[in-house]
VEXDRENGU-818276 format. One line per 3 residues: number of its first residue (from 1); their letters; for each residue y, x, z of N, C-alpha, C, O. Coordinates in steps of 0.05 Angstrom, whole numbers, plus 5000, padded with zeros to 4 digits. Each point is the difference from the previous one (the first is absolute). Layout:
REM VEXDRENGU-818276
NUM	a	Y X Z Y X Z Y X Z Y X Z | ...
***
This chain:
REM VEXDRENGU-818276
1	mik	6067 8538 9706 5018 5022 5004 4991 5031 4984 4976 5005 4994 | 5040 5006 5003 5000 5028 4988 5005 5019 5024 5017 4999 5018 | 4960 5017 4976 4994 5019 5028 5006 5025 4991 4988 5002 4979
4	tvf	5025 5022 5024 4995 5026 4991 4992 5010 5011 5005 4995 5024 | 4973 5029 4969 4993 5014 5014 5008 5034 4989 4993 5007 4978 | 5017 5007 5036 5018 5019 5000 4972 5032 4991 5000 5009 5023
7	lpl	4988 5003 4969 4985 5020 5002 5020 5029 4997 5022 5001 4990 | 4965 5014 5017 5009 5029 4997 5013 5011 4971 5000 4984 4981 | 5006 5033 5016 5006 5001 4972 4991 5031 4994 4999 5014 5020
10	pnr	4995 4997 4957 4987 5028 4994 5027 5004 4998 5018 4983 4998 | 4986 5052 5005 5022 5013 5003 5014 5003 4972 5024 5005 4996 | 4955 4990 4983 5013 5002 4975 5021 4974 4992 5021 5004 4987
13	lrd	4971 4974 5021 5018 4974 4993 5020 4995 5025 5021 4987 4997 | 4972 5025 5031 5019 5001 5021 5031 5009 4984 5021 4988 4999 | 4970 5044 4988 5030 5006 4992 5005 4983 4975 5012 5016 4986
16	rip	4986 4963 5001 5004 4986 4983 5025 4972 5008 5012 4987 4983 | 4989 5011 5045 5017 4978 5013 5018 5013 5007 5002 5022 5011 | 5014 4960 4980 5032 5002 4998 5003 5004 5047 4988 4990 5019
19	kwt	5028 5025 4978 5006 5011 5025 5018 4981 5014 5001 4998 5024 | 5013 4990 4960 5020 4970 5019 4986 4980 5004 5009 4982 5014 | 4964 5014 4973 4980 4977 5013 4991 5000 5033 4996 4979 5013
22	erg	5003 5052 4999 5001 5007 5019 5010 4981 5020 4991 4994 5022 | 5033 4997 4964 5038 4994 5018 4995 4958 4998 5009 4987 5019 | 4983 5004 4968 4994 4974 4988 4994 4984 5026 4980 5002 5015
25	acl	5041 4982 4987 5005 4982 5022 4966 4979 4991 4991 4990 5021 | 4996 5006 4960 4978 4984 4994 4975 5009 5013 4981 4987 5006 | 5025 5049 4999 4966 5016 5012 4998 4973 5035 4978 4997 5012
28	dyp	5044 4991 4996 4987 4988 5022 4986 4982 4999 4990 4989 5019 | 5007 5002 4952 4991 4969 5006 4977 5010 4969 5006 4998 4976 | 4969 5010 5035 4988 5008 4975 4979 4980 4989 4986 5005 4980
31	eae	5012 4972 5035 4979 4976 4996 5016 4981 4990 4988 4979 4995 | 5045 5021 4998 5018 4983 4994 4991 4988 4973 4992 5017 4985 | 5007 4967 5009 4987 4985 4970 5033 4987 4985 5007 4994 4977
34	dff	5006 5005 5051 5027 4998 4980 5016 5014 4984 5020 4992 4988 | 4967 5039 5012 5004 5014 4980 4990 5007 4967 5005 5014 4981 | 4974 4963 5029 4988 5002 4966 5004 4969 4989 4996 4981 5015
37	vek	5010 5015 4964 5007 4973 4977 4988 4989 4980 4989 5016 4984 | 5009 4964 5013 4984 4996 4965 5017 5001 4977 5025 5001 5003 | 4967 4999 4978 5012 5016 4979 5032 4989 4996 5019 5014 5003
40	htt	4982 4959 4990 5029 4993 5001 5020 4997 5023 5021 4988 4992 | 4980 5019 5032 5009 4993 5018 5030 5011 4999 5007 5021 4990 | 5006 4960 5021 5027 5006 4988 5013 5013 5029 5014 5020 4998
43	qps	4982 4968 5026 5013 5010 5015 4979 5011 5027 4978 4989 5003 | 5032 5032 5012 4985 5011 5019 5001 4976 5025 5017 4983 5005 | 4958 5025 5009 5002 4986 5030 5029 5010 5018 5016 5017 4996
46	qfa	4981 4964 5024 5022 5009 5020 4994 5018 5011 5018 5016 5005 | 4953 4992 5003 4992 5019 5018 5008 5029 4981 5013 5019 5008 | 4977 4976 4964 5002 5026 4979 5024 5003 5009 5003 5019 5016
49	rrv	5024 4964 4977 5025 5000 4995 5015 5019 5026 5017 5017 4998 | 4971 4976 5023 5013 5003 5027 4995 5025 5001 5017 5017 5002 | 4944 4992 4996 4996 5026 5003 5016 5020 4988 5013 5017 5013
52	cgg	4986 4980 4957 5011 5018 4983 5027 4998 4998 5011 5018 4988 | 5003 4964 5021 5028 5001 5004 5013 5023 5014 5020 5012 4993 | 4965 4991 5032 5002 5024 5023 4992 5023 4994 5005 5018 5016
55	cpv	4978 4987 4958 4985 5028 4996 5019 5023 4996 5023 4995 4991 | 4972 5026 5013 5016 5025 4997 4997 5008 4977 5020 5013 4991 | 4961 4985 4994 4993 5011 4977 4995 4976 4973 4987 5006 4980
58	rge	5023 4972 5025 5004 4981 4984 5007 5006 4970 4988 4990 4981 | 5034 5028 5017 5006 5016 4975 4973 5014 4986 4988 4989 4982 | 5006 5032 5027 4976 5003 4994 4980 4987 4987 4992 5007 4978
61	cld	5002 4981 5030 4981 4972 4999 4999 4994 4981 4983 5005 4982 | 5044 4978 5017 5009 4985 4970 4991 5023 4975 4983 5001 4982 | 5035 5015 5027 4996 5023 4972 4971 5008 4992 4994 5003 4977
64	yal	4988 5001 5047 4973 5000 4997 4989 4982 4974 4994 5007 4977 | 5007 4960 5039 4991 4985 4983 5009 4997 4975 4983 4998 4982 | 5046 5001 5014 5012 5001 4978 4984 5021 4966 5001 4996 4976
67	grp	4986 5023 5040 4993 5022 4991 4977 5000 4988 4991 5015 4983 | 4996 4959 5032 4968 5000 5001 4996 4970 5009 4991 4988 5019 | 5021 5005 4955 4995 4959 4997 4970 4996 4998 4992 4981 5014
70	eat	4988 5034 4972 4973 4990 5004 4992 5007 5021 4983 4983 5007 | 5020 5038 5012 4984 5007 5020 5011 4981 5025 4985 4996 5019 | 5039 4992 4981 5006 4976 5016 5011 4980 4999 5023 4993 5008
73	efa	4956 4993 4978 5003 4976 4987 4990 4976 5013 5005 4977 4994 | 4979 5033 5028 4997 4968 5019 5014 5006 5027 4995 4985 5019 | 5023 5036 4985 5015 5005 5022 5025 4999 5010 5011 5017 4986
76	iyg	5007 4974 5030 5018 5007 5010 5009 5031 5007 4989 5015 5016 | 5031 4990 4970 5009 5026 5005 5036 5003 4994 5012 4991 4980 | 4998 5024 5041 5031 4996 5007 5004 4979 5006 5023 4998 5009
79	glt	4960 4974 4993 5014 4982 5014 5002 4981 4971 5013 4979 5000 | 4978 5028 4983 4993 4985 4971 4979 4985 4994 4981 5008 5014 | 5012 4973 4970 4976 4991 4993 5000 5019 4969 5019 5012 4990
82	peq	4953 4986 5000 4999 5017 4970 5015 4986 4979 5005 5012 4979 | 5005 4954 5026 5019 4993 4981 5025 5002 5003 5016 4997 4981 | 4990 5009 5041 5032 5006 5017 4999 5034 4982 5020 5005 4986
85	rrq	4961 5012 5014 5008 5022 4994 5001 5000 4967 5015 5014 4986 | 4965 4965 5004 5008 5006 4966 5029 4988 4994 5012 5005 4979 | 4995 4983 5036 5024 4985 4992 5024 5021 5006 5019 5002 4985
88	lar	4977 5015 5042 5011 5011 5008 5000 5031 4976 5022 5012 4996 | 4952 4997 4991 5000 5017 4973 5019 4990 4977 5019 5014 4993 | 4978 4974 5000 5009 4983 4977 5031 4995 5006 5013 4995 4979
91	drs	5005 5004 5047 5031 4999 4999 5009 5019 5015 5020 4995 5013 | 4969 5028 4990 5014 5020 5020 5005 5018 4977 4992 5022 5008 | 5015 4981 4972 5008 5018 4984 5020 4983 4991 5014 5012 4983
94	fvr	4995 4959 5022 5029 4988 4986 5013 4992 5021 5016 4982 4996 | 4983 5026 5029 5014 4987 5016 5004 5015 5028 4983 5008 5016 | 5048 4994 4986 5004 5023 5021 5015 4981 5033 5014 4981 5004
97	cpg	4975 5035 5008 5019 4979 5032 5028 5009 4992 5008 5021 4991 | 5005 4955 5017 5036 5007 5006 5005 5009 5023 5024 5007 5003 | 4959 4996 5020 5004 5019 5014 4996 5024 5005 5015 5016 5012
100	cgg	4963 4987 4978 4996 5032 5004 4993 5028 4974 5000 5024 4999 | 4991 4949 4981 4996 5002 4974 4974 5006 4995 4998 5013 4980 | 4987 4983 5029 4961 5007 5004 4987 4978 4983 5007 4977 4996
103	aei	4978 5032 4999 4984 4988 4979 4974 4986 5005 4986 4993 4981 | 5008 5003 5043 4983 4993 5015 5008 4974 4996 5014 4997 5020 | 4987 4979 4968 5004 4974 5007 4977 4979 4998 4983 4998 4981
106	lve	5019 4991 5038 4978 4980 5003 5010 4964 4992 5012 4987 5016 | 4980 5004 4960 5011 4975 4985 4992 4979 5017 4979 5005 5011 | 5030 4977 4994 4989 4978 5011 5014 4976 4991 5021 4999 4988
109	srg	4962 4981 5020 5010 4976 4981 5034 4991 5010 5009 4979 4990 | 5004 5030 5022 5016 4984 5017 5022 5027 4997 5024 4996 5004 | 4967 5028 4988 5018 5020 4994 4989 5030 5005 4976 5006 5001
112	evc	5043 5010 5001 4985 5037 5001 5003 5018 5020 5022 5011 5001 | 4959 4996 5019 4998 5019 5020 4999 5026 4989 4988 5006 4979 | 5027 5012 5036 5002 5027 4998 4974 5006 5026 5000 4990 5022
115	lgc	4978 5030 4964 4988 5009 5020 5014 5033 5014 4993 5015 5019 | 5022 4986 4967 5007 5024 5008 5022 4995 5027 5002 5012 5021 | 5008 4974 4971 5028 4992 5028 4996 4975 5011 5009 4995 5023
118	gvs	4979 4988 4964 5000 4974 5006 5020 4974 4995 4995 4978 5009 | 5026 5030 4976 5013 4991 4986 4987 4975 4985 4978 5001 4989 | 5037 4980 5011 4991 4977 4983 5018 4977 4990 5018 4991 5014
121	wlv	4977 4999 4961 5025 4989 4982 4986 4982 4989 4978 5006 4991 | 5031 4965 5005 4993 4980 4983 4998 5008 4967 5012 5021 4996 | 4978 4970 4985 4994 5003 4966 5008 4974 4999 5000 4988 4978
***
């Protein structure tokens, strides 16, 4: 089991942490190994999916991970695995949600889901 130990950060580093991280639902589970994945994992655990699904900062978390793929390579961010985020990054400029027009689309084997409004459709 992975045990996470949080140490106090020096002030110069504390200022670099995005403020939205203070509101993340995952903060209630600092020892949850379900937020860490192997390199080519394609689906988050049910636990991570449930926690991230109700998180108030899911969008900010996903944007953070999409902007830093090398730094987020082994963890769930915004409810998505690194593999899902790579797919989203490849596809997000080509697909728009028919419901809200958003570009944050998750492409799955059976269809697509808008991460903005939750509308899903078959492809």
